[in-house]
N, C-alpha and C positions, 0 to 999 in steps of 0.2 A: 404455464404447464397444463397439460390435460390429464384429468383423473377419470378413471372408470369407477362408478359407484353402482351398487345394486340395492334395490329396496323392494319391499313387498308389504301388503297388509298383514296384520297379525293372523287372520283367519284363512290364509292360503299359503301354499308352499311354492308357488311359481313366482320367481323374482323378475323384476324389470331392471335392465341395466341401462345406464345413461352415461354419457361422457360430459364432463363439466370442465370449463377452462377457469382455473383459479391459481393464485400464487402458492397456495399450500393445501394440504389435505383438509385442515380445519376449515379453511375458506370454502373448499369444495363441498364439504358437508353442510355448511351454513347455506350455501346457494341451493343445494338439493332440498334441504328442510323447508326453505321458503317456497318451494314449488310443488311439494307433495302433501297429501293429507296428513294430519297430525298422528293418525293411528298407524302409519306405515313405519316399518323397522328398516333401518339402514343396515345392510348385511356386511358389506365390505367397501373399502376404498383402496384403490391401487393406482399406480402410475399407468397411464394408457400406453399401450405398445405403439 
């Protein structure tokens, strides 16, 4: 299943959106966290259209 996730650094308001292939939303978040800097915030997770 594909998931759309948005993330951004704490000091900016412009998010970056990525699509991740994962079996669950939790797994998608874990994949995203493994590839972005630790100070980035995950803003949302939703099923990709």
